[in-house]
N, C-alpha and C positions, 0 to 999 in steps of 0.2 A: 416687442410686439408678438413675436412667435411664441415666447414663453407664456405671455398672458393668454394667448388664444388656446394654448394647450391646457392651461389651468381652467379656463372657462369650460372646455370640453370635458375635463375631468369632473368638475362640479356638476355639470349637466348630467353626466353619466351616473354619478353617485345619486343624484336626485331621482333619476328614473328607476334605479335599482330599488331605492327606498320605497318609491311609489308602487312598484311592482310587488314588493314584499307585503305592503299594506293590503293590496288587492287580494292576495292569495291566502291571507290569514283565515278568511271565512270558509275556505274549502276550495271547491272547484272554480276555476276561472275559464270562461269560454271566450275565445277570440275568433270571430268569424270575419275574415278579411274580405268583405264585400263593399264596405264603405270606407272612405278615407278618414281616419282619425289619428291625431298626433301621437297617441300613446300605444298604438297597436303592438309595436314590437317589444314592448317592455312589460306586458302583462303576464308573460310566461317564459320559462327558461328556454324552451326550444326556439323561441323567437329571438333570443339573444345569441344564438350560436349557429343557426342553420342558414345556409345560402344554397339555392334560392329560398326565399321566405315561403313557407307553406300557405295554402289558401285558408285553412281553418285549424285552430289549435285549442284544445281543452286540456288544462293541467289540473292535477289534484295535489293540493298542498300536503307536504309531509310524506308523500309516497315515492319510493325509490325501488327500482329493480337492480339487484346486484348479480352480475355475471360471475359465476364461480367455476372452479376447476371441474365440477361435476355436471356442468350445463351441457345440454344437447341442442342440436338444431334439427327441426322437423320440417319436411317439405311435403307439398301436396302429393298424395299417393298416386302413382301412375303417371306423373308428369315429369318427363326428362328435362323440360325447360326449367321447371321449378327446382329440380334437383341441382341443375347447373348453377342457379343463383345461390342455392344453399351451400354448394361446394366453394363458390367464390367467397361468400361471407366467412365460411369456416377458415379458408386459407388466409384471409385478411386478418382475422382475429387471432389465429394460432400463433402467428409470428411475433406478436407483441405481448399476448397474455401467457403463452406457453401452455394453454389448456388444450386438451384433446379434441373437444367439441365434435363428437361423432355426428354424422348426418344420416338421418333415417326417415322413412315414410311416416307421415302424420296419420293418426287414427282419430278422426273427429277433430276437436280443437284441444290440443294438449294443454294441460294445466301448469306446465313448467317449461323452462327453456325458451328458445326462440323459434316461432313457427312461421313458415312462409306458405300461405294458402292461396289458392285460386278460387275460393268460394267465399260467399258472404260479404263481399265488398259492397259499399254504397254504389249505386248505379252512376253517381256523378263522376266517379273516377275515370270512366272511359277505358281506353286501351293502355294509356300511359300513366295513369294516376294510381294512387294507393291509399290504404287506410292503415294507420299504425296505432296500436293500442299497447301501452306499457302500464302494467300493474305491478304490485309488489312480488307477485308470483311468476309472471310470465310476460313475454313479449310476443304479440301476435300481429303479423303483417299480412294484410289481405290485398289482393288485386284481381282484376279480371284477366290480365295477361302477364306474361313473365317480364315484359318491359316495365310494368308497374311495380312488380316485386323488386326489380333491380333498382329502380328509382327510389323506392322506399328504403332499400339497404343503404343508399347513399345518405339519406336523412338519418337513419339509425346510427351510422358510424360517426356523424357529426354530433350526436347526442352523447356519445361516449367521451371520456377524457382524451385530450389531444394526443397523448402518448400512445393511443391505440394505433397511430400511423407509423410507429417505429418499426424498423426492420429487425430489431432484436428484442428479446424478452425483457419486459419492464415489470415493475411491481404494481399491484393494484392499489386501491380497490377499483373495480370496473363497474360503474353505476350509470343508470339512465334515469332521468326524472319521470315520474308518473305522468303520462300524457295520453291524449287521443288526438291524432292528426288526420285530417282529411285533405288530400292534396291532388292536384292535377294541373297540367300545363296550360298556359295561355295560348301558345302556338305549338303545333305538332312538330315543326322543324326548328331545331336549335343547333346551330352548326359552328364549326371552326375550320379554317383553312390553313394548311401549311404548304408553303412554297418550298419544294425540294429541288427546283430547277436552278435557281440562282446559286444556292449553296446546298449541295447534296446532304441529306440526313440519312444515316444508316438505319437499318430495320430496328435495332434496339432503341435508338433515339425516338423513332416514330411510336413504338410501343409505349415508351415511357410517357410521351405526350398524350397518347390515348388514355392511359391510366389516369392522368391528371384531368383530362376533360370529363371523364366519366363521373368523377366526384360531384360535378356541378350539373349533372343531368343533360349534358350536351349529347345529342344522339345522331348527329351527322358530321362526317369528317371529309372535307373537300381536299383532295390531294392534287396540288398543282404540279403536274408531272413533266410538262414541256414548256420551254421558253427559248429565247435567243441564245442563252448561255449553256443550255444542256437539255438533253432528252434522257429521261430517267427510267423508262420501262422497255424491256425487250419486246420487239415486234418481229416475229419469226420471218415474215415475208419481206421485211426491210431491215436486215440485220445491222447495216451501217448506222442506223439511227442511234444505237448505243455504242457500238465499237468506235465510231467517229464522234457523233453528236453528244454522246454521254461522257466524253473524255475531258471535258472542260467545265469550268464554273467561274463565277465572278472572281476576279483577282488572279486568275490563271492557275488555280489549284487543279488537282488531279480529277475532279469530278467524281463520277460514280453512277451506278444505275442498279435497278432491281431486276433480277430474273423474274420470270413469271411465277416461279415457286415462291420467291420472296414476297412478291406482291400479294399472292394468295395467302401467304402467312400473315401479312398485315391485315388483309380483309377478314380473315378468320379471327384474328386477335381482336379486331374492332367489334366483330359480331359477338364475341364472348363478353364484351363490355356494352352490348346493346347499342352499338354505333354502326351506322350505315356508311360505307365508303363511297364517295363520289369522285371518280377520276376526272381530271381535266386535261384535255389536249387543246391548247390554245391555237386557234386558227381564225383567219388566214394570216394575221400578223403574228408577232412574237415567235417566228418560225426559223430564225437563222440557223439553229442547230440542225434542223431537218434539211434546210437548203444547202448547208455545208456537207451534209452526209450524202446527198443525192443531187447531182448537177441537173438531172432532167426535171426537177421540180422548179427550176428557175426558167423564166421566159427566154433568157439568152443562152441557156444550156451550160452556163459556167457556174461552178460552185464557189460561193464567197468564202473568205477566210473565217475561221471561228471567231466569235466575239466573247470577250470576258469583261467588257465594261458594263455599265448599267443604263446605257441609252435605250430608248424605246421608240417605236413607230417607224422604223426604217425597213423592216422586212415584210415580205408577202409571198405566199405561194403564187404560182402562175395560174391565174383564174381561167385562162382560155385553153389550157391543155387538158386533154382527157386523162392523162396519166395522174394529174392532181387528184382526180376523183376516184381513180383506182387506188391511189395511196390512202385517201381518207376511208374508203370502203374497207380496205385491209386493216387499217389501224383500228377503226371502230369495231369491226367484226372480232378481232382478236381480243380487244379489251373487254367488249361486252360479254364474251364467252367466259371470262374469269371474274366478272363483276356481278354478283347476285342482286345488288341494289337496283332500284328502278331508274336512277338518273345517270346521265353522262353529260359532263360540262364541256361545251365546245368553245369556250373563251369568247372571241369576237371583239375584244377591246383594243383600243389604240391602233387601229388598222390604218394609220395615216398614209402608208405607202400604197394603199388600195383605193382606187376611185370609188365614188358612191355607186356608180353603175356596176363596177366589177364586184363590189361588196354585195350588192343585191343579187347579182348573178351567181356569186359563190354560195351564198346562203340558200338560194333556190335549189341548188343541187346538194349541198352538204346536209341541211337539216333533215331531208327525207331519208338520208342514209342512217342517221341515228335512229329514227323511228323504225326503219327496216329491220334493225337488229333488236327491237323490243325495248328501247330505252327512251325515257322522257328527257327532252333537251333542257338544260340550264345553260345560260350564257350571261356574260356581262351585259348590262342593260342595253347597250347600243344595238345588239343584234335583233331585238324584238321589233324594230322598225321594218324589218324585212319579211315579216310573217304575220298572218292572221290566225295562226294555230293557237287556240286558247290553252292547250296543254303545255306550251312552252313557258319556261320560267325565267323572266328577266331578273338578274341580280343587280340591284341598284347600288352603285358605288360612288355616285356623285357627291359633291360638297354643297349643293344647294337644296332648297326645300321645294323646288318645282322642276318638273321635267315632263314636257308635253308628250314625248314618246312613251314614257312609262305610264303616265296617267291615262293615255289613250288605250294602252294595253289593258290596264286595270278595268277600264270601262267596258272593254270587250269581254272580260271575264278571266284574263290571265291572273294568276297568283304571283305576287312579287316577293322576292327574297331581299330583305333589307340589310345592307352593309355600307351605309354612308361612310366615306373614307375619313371624314373629319370627326367621326364619332366611334366607329367600330374597327378601324384599321389598327391592329396591335403593333405594327411596325413604326407608327408615328412616335416621335419623341414625347416624353412626358413634359419636358421643359427644355430650356436652352442649354442646360448643362448635361443632358442625357448623353452618355458616351456612344450609344448605339442608335440605329434607326434614322428616319428622315423626318422632314417637317413640311413637305410640299402641300399636304392637305390641311394640316393643323398640328399644333402641339396639344396632346390629349392627356390631361391629368385624369385621375380616377373619377373625380366628380363629373368631368366632361363625358367620360364613357358611360356613366350612369344616367346622365341628365338629359335624356331624349326619349321620345315615345314612338316606338316603331309603328304603332297603329295610327298615328296622326302626324307623322313627321313630313311626309311627302304629299304635296297638294294633289288631290284627286285619288289618293291611295289610302282608303280607310282601313280600319281593323279587319274587316271581312275580306279585303283584297290582299292581305299580307299572309304569305306562306309561313314566314318565320324570320329569324335573324341569324346572321352569321358573322363571325369575327375573323377576318382574314389576317394572316401573318406572312408578310413578304420578307425574303431573307437576303436582300442585296448586301446588308451590313451584318448579318447574323451567321456565324460560322458553327458554333457549338450548341449543344443542348442547353447549356447554362445561359447562352445568349437568348435562345428561344424563351426560356422560362422568365428571364428578366423582363422581357417586353410583354409577355402574355399575362403575367401575374403581378398585380391583382386585377388588371382591367378585364380579363376574360370572365371573371366572376360577375362583374357588372353586366356584361352582355348576356351571360347565362341567366341572370335574374330577370332581365328585360324579356327574355324569351319564355321563361317559365311562369313567373309570378303575375297575379292580376295587377293591372295598372293601378287599381285602387290602393294597393299596398306601397306604391312608389314613394319613398321618403328617404332622402339622403342621410339625414341625421340618424335614422334608425339603421339604414344599410351599413354605414361606416362602422357601427359598433359590432354588427354581425361579421363584417369583413375583418375587423380587428381580431376577432376570435379565431380566424383562420391562421394567423401567424405561427402559433405554436405547432399547428398541424403541418404547415409547410416546412417549418424548421425540422420537425421529426422526419419528414419525407425527403429532406435535402433539396427542396425547391429553392432556386436562386431568385427570390422575388424582390421587387422594388418596394422599399419602405417609404411610401409616400407620406409627406408631412401632413396630408389631409386626413390621415387615418390614425386614431389613437391605438396603435398596435399593442396587443397583449403580449406578454412574455411567458415563456414556459421553459422547462428544462427537459432535456432528453440526452441519452447517451448515444443515440444513433449517429448524429451528424457532427458532433463535436470532435474536432481533430486538433491535436496539439502538434504543432510543427516542431520537429526535433532540432536540436542545436546543429549548427553547420558541421558536417562531417559525420554525424550520427545517423543510423538507420532507424526508421520506425519499426514497429512490430512486424515480424515475418508474415508473409502472405499465408492465409489459412484457407484451404480449398473449401471447407465447410462453412465458412463465415460469410454473412451477407455484408457487402460493401455498397455504399451509396455515394453520390457526388461529393467530392472533396475528401473522402476517406483516403488514407495513404497506407501503403504496405511496402515492405522490403522484399525483394526477390532477385536472386542472382547478382547480388552486390549493387543493385540499383533501387532507387526510390520510385514508386509508381503511385499515381493519383487517379482514383476512379472518376469517370466522367458522368456516370449514372449508375443505376442499380445493377449489381452483378453478383453472381455466386458460382464458384467453380471454374471461372474463366481465368486461366493462368496468365499473369502479366507477361507481355512480350510475345505471346503466341497467337493472338487473335487478329493479327493482320492490321492493315491500314485503318480499318473501321472498328477496331477493338475498343472496348470500354476503358482500357487503361492508357494513361498518358505517361510516357517516360519522363520523369522529373530529374533525371541525372544520377550520377554515382553518389553513393553515400557510405 
């Protein structure tokens, strides 16, 4: 039956390609994605390869732009932000093409190369959208803001051959189809969350994930920094939070934490990818790491033992003590000072050890502290029952399609962030045989992650009340960067499309073909993705991530300081075999400490 299904998918796909070819014979084809039509995604080449799907696409049959070794990149004169996007694009393309791709100021609209301009865009694109025009002679990307330019660059890279994602120089040709794309987001907030409290993730792993998020126009990164099993950010006024509370993780491992400099490095790196970091300090529950660190935060004055299990709902700060609110004030003040984004996430979920009266009393004092330091509160949706402040953002994580607390908040004017656990939680198993993750909310295959409407999912919360969507990834069972990738991809792309593309474009049969086109790109990037049988994955070749395991007793090629290595690549150094965990260049195996990118794979 599975083989027959795959054959049907193949024949349907061939039929669509033939139909698309017939449509473009006459010349230009315009696809305006404002009404739902079954053949939208097959009338134009960009709609067969781009995720999230653009709003409107016009293609010109027989027109191709070829990127050559003499090509240049031009950016809006006088704009440092546009130049930064141009430099990002040049760096991306240089590593796979080997071309010089100099970046310089544009004069007017250049007739050659790739131009990134902050003038002349259609007014419909707003602050985050873009207009992309590809002719035989030039590529012109226009936007009103640099966020739009950056988003357009992500579309541009998906129009190029998949090997453009390789970390080493590949052979051409490097072509883009003739097209004109007008594109802008459905929701302004498109997010992903990474839990670094249950299993700590080093800075390099976080940066790698940020790079992966950026491709799909995710623009908010929610960093879950504290929980029962670990506190992951230095707070100068409460140093034992990390020296004690940061020393553990699920399973009893060594834990870890970020210095303020490292956290700021993450924030700056995210900003360079046009992503806003949202730090979370989960309160008043999920606080055992803090309670272990400071006895005075407990009502009985006795610090509990560290916890490395995955139980929830047993911990609570002492609501009645003034020191609790001095603690919160200090923590919020120090984090707010190094977080330029507008949000701070205060958690508030699963506070089973806190009575309803104490929970209300706690939030009455904690929420104003966040506002005091100039931040807008986000919290798991339970907290919004304690406030009438319409600037507060409840993040819905329930598994039902009705919630009276959240719908009442929406009626008052609060914007809701949609993360239903049975649709958007990336740590849920795909199926019964998935080796990682949990299934308490659901088992979520790719079609399940795609098959819901954030603007009409929760009763009483219509499209206008939705701030956006976010895909949380909890790490109780996830240890390595490869584990994170396996659970995030391909489902993250489904959530990203729900956040960006108009609902009128929503069509699983079309989405799975565009998703299938990501496989060669992920292979080139070294992404450890789940090959769902629901998707007719395309294949491609690359020299970047193909690793030949040497016979037993033999060493692979010697480590080369100048070479780029990605996940699963191996190298020999000092008589041992080393396996890269993610992208690295110049980091000597065996010298980068506990959180280095190299794993010692034994003597060879």
